[in-house]
C-alpha positions in Angstrom: -16.0 24.2 -4.5 -18.9 21.9 -4.9 -21.5 23.4 -2.6 -22.3 26.9 -1.5 -21.9 25.8 2.2 -18.3 24.7 1.7 -15.8 26.6 3.8 -12.3 25.3 2.9 -13.4 21.7 2.7 -15.8 20.1 0.3 -17.3 17.7 2.9 -17.4 18.1 6.6 -18.6 21.6 6.8 -19.6 22.1 10.4 -22.2 24.8 10.7 -23.8 26.5 13.7 -27.2 28.2 13.4 -28.6 30.8 15.8 -32.2 29.6 15.6 -34.1 26.7 16.9 -33.9 23.2 15.5 -37.4 23.5 14.1 -36.3 26.0 11.4 -35.9 24.4 8.0 -34.2 27.0 5.8 -32.0 29.3 7.9 -29.1 31.7 7.5 -25.8 30.4 8.7 -24.3 32.4 11.5 -21.0 30.6 12.2 -18.6 28.5 10.0 -15.8 27.3 12.3 -12.6 26.3 10.7 -10.8 23.1 11.5 -8.5 23.3 14.5 -6.7 20.0 13.8 -7.1 17.3 11.2 -5.5 13.9 11.1 -5.4 11.3 8.3 -4.7 7.6 9.0 -4.2 6.0 5.6 -4.5 2.2 5.1 -3.6 1.5 1.5 -4.5 -2.2 1.4 -8.2 -1.5 2.1 -8.5 2.0 0.4 -9.6 3.4 3.8 -8.6 6.6 5.4 -9.7 7.4 8.9 -10.2 11.2 9.2 -10.2 12.9 12.7 -10.8 16.6 12.8 -11.6 19.0 15.6 -13.3 22.3 15.5 -14.1 24.9 18.2 -17.8 25.7 18.1 -19.8 28.4 20.0 -22.9 26.9 21.6 -25.9 28.6 23.1 -28.2 27.1 25.7 -30.9 25.0 24.2 -30.9 23.2 20.9 -28.1 23.9 18.4 -28.3 22.3 14.9 -25.0 21.4 13.3 -24.8 20.5 9.6 -22.5 18.0 7.9 -22.2 17.6 4.1 -20.3 15.1 2.0 -21.4 16.1 -1.5 -19.0 15.2 -4.3 -16.6 13.3 -2.0 -15.9 9.7 -1.3 -16.8 9.9 2.4 -18.8 7.0 3.8 -21.7 8.8 5.4 -22.6 5.8 7.7 -19.2 6.2 9.3 -19.6 9.7 10.5 -19.4 10.2 14.3 -19.5 13.3 16.5 -17.9 13.5 19.9 -17.4 16.4 22.4 -13.8 16.8 23.6 -14.5 19.6 26.1 -17.6 20.3 28.1 -18.8 16.8 27.3 -21.0 16.7 30.4 -22.8 19.9 29.2 -23.5 18.8 25.6 -25.5 16.0 24.1 -26.6 14.9 20.6 -30.4 14.9 20.9 -30.9 13.4 17.4 -29.5 12.9 13.9 -31.5 13.8 10.8 -31.0 12.9 7.2 -33.2 15.3 5.2 -34.9 13.6 2.3 -34.5 16.7 0.1 -30.8 17.0 0.8 -29.5 13.4 0.3 -25.8 14.3 0.9 -26.2 16.0 4.2 -27.1 15.3 7.8 -28.1 17.4 10.8 -27.1 16.9 14.5 -29.3 18.6 17.0 -27.1 19.3 20.0 -28.6 20.1 23.4 -26.4 22.5 25.3 -26.5 23.5 29.0 -24.1 26.3 28.5 -23.4 29.5 26.5 -19.8 29.2 25.4 -17.2 27.4 23.2 -16.5 23.7 23.1 -14.2 21.5 21.0 -15.9 18.9 18.9 -14.4 15.9 17.1 -15.8 14.5 13.9 -14.4 11.1 12.6 -15.3 9.3 9.4 -13.9 7.0 6.7 -13.1 8.2 3.2 -11.7 6.5 0.1 -9.4 7.9 -2.5 -6.4 8.7 -0.4 -3.2 6.6 -0.8 0.5 6.8 -0.1 3.7 5.4 -1.3 7.2 5.5 0.2 10.6 5.9 -1.5 14.1 5.7 -0.1 17.2 7.4 -1.4 20.6 6.0 -0.3 23.9 7.6 -1.1 26.9 5.3 -0.3 30.3 6.7 0.5 33.1 6.2 -2.1 34.7 3.4 0.0 31.2 1.7 0.4 31.3 1.6 4.2 28.6 4.2 5.1 25.4 5.5 3.6 23.1 8.5 3.9 19.6 7.2 3.9 16.5 9.3 3.4 12.8 8.3 3.4 10.1 10.2 1.7 6.3 9.5 1.7 4.1 10.8 -1.1 0.4 11.2 -0.2 -2.1 11.2 -3.2 -5.5 12.8 -2.5 -8.3 11.9 -4.9 -11.0 11.9 -2.2 -12.9 15.0 -3.4 -11.9 16.9 -0.2 -9.1 19.4 0.6 -7.2 18.7 3.8 -5.3 21.7 5.3 -2.5 21.4 7.8 -3.1 17.7 8.2 -1.1 15.3 10.3 -0.5 12.1 8.3 -0.3 8.6 9.7 0.4 5.5 7.7 -0.8 2.0 8.5 2.4 0.0 7.7 2.1 -3.8 7.6 -1.0 -6.0 7.6 -4.3 -5.6 9.3 -6.4 -8.8 9.0 -9.8 -7.2 9.0 -11.5 -10.5 8.4 -10.0 -11.8 11.7 -11.2 -8.7 13.6 -14.6 -8.7 12.0 -15.1 -12.4 13.1 -14.1 -11.5 16.6 -16.5 -8.5 16.8 -19.4 -10.4 15.2 -18.6 -13.5 17.3 -18.6 -15.8 14.3 -15.9 -18.1 12.8 -13.7 -16.5 10.2 -15.2 -18.9 7.6 -18.6 -17.3 8.2 -17.6 -13.7 7.7 -18.2 -13.9 3.9 -21.8 -15.1 4.6 -22.8 -12.1 6.7 -25.4 -9.8 5.2 -24.1 -6.7 3.5 -25.2 -4.2 6.2 -23.9 -6.3 9.0 -20.6 -6.8 7.2 -20.2 -3.1 6.4 -21.0 -2.0 10.0 -18.7 -4.6 11.6 -15.9 -3.9 9.1 -16.2 -0.2 9.8 -16.0 -0.8 13.6 -13.0 -3.2 13.2 -11.1 -0.7 11.1 -11.8 2.1 13.5 -10.6 0.2 16.5 -7.4 -0.9 14.8 -6.6 2.4 13.1 -7.5 4.8 16.0 -4.5 4.0 18.2 -3.9 7.5 19.5 -5.7 9.4 22.2 -7.9 12.3 21.2 -6.1 15.5 20.5 -6.0 18.0 23.4 -8.3 20.9 23.1 -6.6 23.8 21.2 -6.0 27.0 23.0 -7.8 29.0 20.3 -9.7 28.4 17.1 -7.4 27.7 14.3 -4.5 26.5 16.4 -3.0 23.2 15.6 -2.6 20.9 18.6 0.2 18.3 18.7 -1.1 14.7 18.6 1.3 12.6 20.6 1.4 8.8 20.4 3.6 6.0 21.6 5.4 4.2 18.8 4.9 0.5 18.9 4.4 -2.5 16.7 0.9 -4.0 17.1 0.6 -7.8 16.8 -2.9 -9.2 17.0 -3.5 -12.8 15.8 -2.8 -12.8 12.1 -2.1 -9.1 12.0 1.2 -7.3 12.4 1.1 -3.6 11.7 2.5 -0.3 12.8 0.9 3.2 12.7 3.6 5.4 11.4 3.3 9.2 12.0 5.0 11.7 9.6 6.4 14.7 11.5 4.7 18.0 11.0 1.6 18.8 9.0 0.9 19.4 5.3 -1.9 20.8 3.2 -3.1 18.2 0.7 -5.6 19.6 -1.8 -7.9 17.3 -3.7 -6.3 16.1 -6.9 -2.8 16.8 -5.7 0.0 14.8 -4.1 2.5 15.9 -1.5 6.0 14.5 -0.9 7.0 14.6 2.7 10.3 13.7 4.4 9.8 10.9 6.9 13.4 10.5 8.2 17.1 11.1 7.4 19.8 8.9 8.8 23.5 9.7 8.3 26.5 7.4 8.4 24.4 4.2 8.3 26.7 1.2 8.2 26.1 -1.5 5.6 27.7 -4.6 4.1 28.7 -5.5 0.6 28.2 -9.1 -0.2 28.3 -11.2 -3.4 25.7 -13.9 -3.7 25.2 -17.0 -5.9 21.6 -18.0 -5.4 20.2 -19.5 -8.6 16.7 -19.9 -7.2 16.5 -16.2 -6.5 18.8 -14.4 -8.9 19.3 -16.8 -11.7 22.6 -18.5 -12.7 24.8 -15.5 -12.0 26.8 -13.9 -9.1 25.2 -10.6 -8.0 26.4 -7.8 -5.8 24.3 -6.8 -2.8 24.1 -3.8 -0.4 22.7 -5.1 3.0 21.5 -2.7 5.7 19.8 -3.7 9.0 16.9 -1.8 10.5 18.2 -1.6 14.0 19.5 1.0 16.4 23.1 -0.1 15.9 22.7 0.9 12.3 21.2 4.3 13.3 17.8 3.0 12.2 15.4 0.6 14.0 13.2 3.0 15.9 10.2 2.0 13.7 9.4 -0.6 11.0 10.0 0.8 7.6 7.1 1.2 5.0 7.3 -0.8 1.8 8.4 1.3 -1.1 11.1 1.9 -3.7 14.8 2.1 -2.7 17.1 4.0 -5.0 20.9 3.7 -4.4 23.6 6.0 -5.5 27.3 6.1 -4.8 29.7 9.0 -4.3 32.0 8.8 -7.3 34.8 10.8 -5.6 34.5 13.6 -8.2 31.8 15.7 -6.6 29.2 13.6 -8.3 26.9 10.5 -7.8 26.7 7.3 -9.8 23.3 5.5 -10.0 23.5 1.9 -8.9 20.1 0.4 -8.5 16.4 0.9 -7.9 14.4 -1.9 -6.2 11.0 -2.4 -4.6 11.2 -3.3 -1.0 8.6 -4.8 1.3 7.7 -3.8 4.8 10.8 -4.0 6.9 10.1 -4.9 10.6 12.6 -3.7 13.3 15.7 -6.0 13.2 15.1 -7.1 9.6 17.4 -6.4 6.6 17.1 -4.2 3.6 18.8 -6.0 0.7 19.4 -4.2 -2.6 20.5 -6.2 -5.6 23.1 -4.1 -7.6 23.4 -6.8 -10.4 26.5 -8.4 -11.7 30.0 -7.0 -11.1 32.4 -7.4 -14.1 35.4 -7.4 -11.7 34.2 -10.5 -9.9 33.8 -13.8 -11.8 32.1 -16.9 -10.6 32.3 -20.2 -12.4 30.7 -23.6 -11.6 32.9 -26.1 -13.4 32.1 -29.9 -13.6 35.4 -31.8 -13.3 34.3 -35.4 -13.5 31.3 -37.8 -13.4 31.1 -41.5 -12.4 28.7 -44.1 -11.2 28.8 -46.5 -8.3 26.9 -48.6 -5.9 25.0 -50.3 -8.9 22.2 -52.7 -8.2 20.7 -55.1 -10.7 17.3 -56.7 -10.8 17.6 -60.4 -11.8 15.2 -61.9 -14.3 12.5 -59.3 -13.6 12.1 -60.6 -10.1 12.6 -58.8 -6.8 16.1 -60.3 -6.6 18.8 -57.7 -6.4 22.5 -57.9 -6.7 25.2 -55.3 -6.1 27.9 -55.4 -8.8 31.4 -54.1 -8.9 31.7 -53.5 -12.7 30.4 -54.4 -16.2 31.8 -57.9 -16.1 29.3 -58.8 -13.3 26.2 -57.8 -15.3 24.1 -60.8 -15.9 21.9 -61.7 -18.9 18.2 -60.9 -18.3 19.0 -58.3 -15.6 18.2 -54.6 -15.4 19.8 -51.7 -13.5 17.6 -51.1 -10.5 19.7 -48.4 -8.7 22.9 -46.5 -8.7 24.7 -43.5 -7.3 25.7 -40.6 -9.6 28.9 -38.9 -8.5 29.7 -35.4 -9.8 32.7 -33.4 -8.7 32.6 -29.6 -9.2 34.8 -26.6 -8.4 33.3 -23.3 -7.6 35.9 -20.9 -8.9 35.8 -17.2 -7.8 38.2 -14.6 -9.3 38.3 -11.2 -7.6 39.8 -8.4 -9.7 38.7 -5.6 -7.3 41.1 -3.7 -5.1 39.7 -5.1 -1.8 38.7 -8.3 -0.1 35.1 -9.5 -0.9 32.6 -11.8 0.9 30.8 -14.4 -1.2 27.8 -16.4 -0.2 26.7 -19.5 -2.1 23.3 -21.0 -1.7 22.3 -23.9 -3.9 19.3 -26.3 -3.9 19.3 -30.0 -4.9 16.4 -32.3 -5.8 16.3 -36.0 -4.7 18.4 -38.1 -2.3 21.7 -36.2 -2.3 24.9 -36.5 -0.3 27.1 -33.3 -0.4 30.8 -33.9 0.4 33.3 -31.1 0.8 36.1 -29.6 2.9 34.5 -26.1 2.7 34.6 -24.5 6.1 31.4 -23.3 7.7 29.1 -25.1 5.3 25.6 -25.7 6.5 22.1 -26.6 5.4 19.8 -23.6 4.8 16.8 -26.0 4.6 16.4 -29.7 4.0 17.5 -29.5 0.4 19.6 -26.3 0.2 23.3 -26.0 1.0 24.8 -22.7 2.1 28.3 -21.4 2.9 30.1 -18.0 3.0 33.8 -17.4 2.0 36.1 -14.5 1.4 38.4 -13.8 -1.5 41.3 -11.5 -1.2 41.9 -8.6 -3.7 43.4 -9.9 -7.0 43.1 -13.5 -5.9 41.3 -16.7 -7.1 39.9 -19.5 -5.0 38.6 -23.0 -6.0 36.1 -24.5 -3.7 35.7 -28.2 -4.5 32.7 -30.4 -3.7 31.2 -33.7 -4.7 27.4 -34.3 -5.2 26.3 -37.9 -4.9 22.7 -38.4 -6.1 21.1 -41.7 -5.4 18.9 -43.0 -8.2 16.3 -45.8 -8.6 16.1 -48.2 -5.6 19.0 -46.4 -4.0 17.0 -43.3 -3.4 15.4 -43.5 0.0 14.5 -39.9 0.8 14.3 -36.4 -0.7 16.8 -34.3 1.1 20.5 -33.3 1.3 23.0 -34.8 3.8 26.3 -33.1 4.4 29.4 -35.1 4.8 32.9 -33.8 5.7 35.4 -35.0 3.2 38.9 -36.0 4.4 40.5 -34.3 1.4 39.2 -32.4 -1.5 37.0 -34.7 -3.8 
C-alpha cells in the first residue's frame, strides 16, 4: 500500500466527498470498490488499456472525485472519466491537478440528481505483459492430439487488479500508420512530430484500436461483475492485422505476481506427421514434423492463436508421456498451420548420393576474340582458345529408407543457384519458387526408395538466367 487513500488498488482510487468543491482538506465519506475491470494488453508497445467501472453515490450540486496514480506506471495524461448511467444528469465541470499533490487529480462533477450512477475510468499503464504456451499430447498412434493453451499475465505495473477480465492484442498494430492518419501527415513525417503531439496522437490511436468492445452494462449492484461481451473478429487495417483475444472468466492479478490462465482446450485434434528435407530451413538432415491446422475442421480455427511456446508430448502406451519437442511459434491466423519440428528420426534415413558428373555443350573463344565455336570433344580444342561456356551435368539419387512400422510421407525442397535445368521422372514435382524444387512422396513401412534426378547447371556464356527450369525425363537419368 503506497498511499493512505488506497482502497484495494494503488492507483485509481475513486473517492467521493460530502462537501463542496471549494474545500481543500476534507474527510473522505465514500470509497467505492470496482464493479468491473478489464485489461487489454499489447505486448509489442508495453501498453495496457485499463477500463474500470465503479458505482458512485452523487448528491445534487458539485461532487469532487479524486484519482491517484502514486507509485504506479499509469500515464496520467491518458486518464478519462465517462458516465455510463445518468449521463444526461452528470457533467465534469473541471479537472484540477493540485500543485502540492503531483500524483493526483480532482474531477468536479456537477450532478442534477441525488442517487447512484456507474462511472467508467480508462487509462494506459505500462508494466503488464503476457506470454502464451501450448501443451499438446499426441495419441500413441500419432493421429489425434489433445491441445491446451495457457496465457500467463505478468503484472509489474505497481497496481493490483482484482477480478479482472483479460484481453490480449494478438498480431500487429501499426501505430505509426494510425498516428499518421489521425494527424493527417505522411507516415514519413510521424517521427518529426513534436513530443507532446506525438504522445497525444499515439495515445488516441492506441485507444481507438484497442477499445473494440462496447462499454460494460451497468452492474445491478456495487461490487457485481458484469459480463463484457464482444464479437470475435480479425481486424485488418492497412498494414495492421490483429485480433483482440478475450480470456474466459476473471482473475485477480496482484502487483509483482503472475497468473496462468487456461485459454482453451481442444480434444481429438487431427494432425499430420511429415518428414522434411529442407536444407535452407533445417540444415542438411531429414526432420520429423507434427503439422496442425488452425481451422474448424481440426476443432480449432475460431480465433487466431497467440504467439508462444508449443510443448509436445506423446502417450507412450504405458500410462505415461514421452517429451518430444518444445518450439517457439509465431501468431497463427485462422487457416494457417502450426508446424513443430521434432528433429531427426533414427528409423528413417535420407541420403543424397551423387552418381556421376559430366560436361557438355562446351564453347570455346578463339584467339581472345568474340568468335565462339561449339566442340564435341578434346580433339576439337584449338591452340590459343579458351573455354567460354559449358553445361555441368550431375546425376543424383535421393535414397529414403523407412525402418518404421507404418507408411511415411516425405517432402523434399531444395534450392539451386544459377541457370539450372532439373530433369527427373519424379511424380508431382513442382517449383516452390523460381529457384526451388519441391515434391512429396511416400515410403512404405520397411521399404527403400531411390528418386533419381539430373541437375544441369549452365556455366560461363551458356548461363542466360538465374532460375530453375523443370524438364520431364523420358527415363531415369
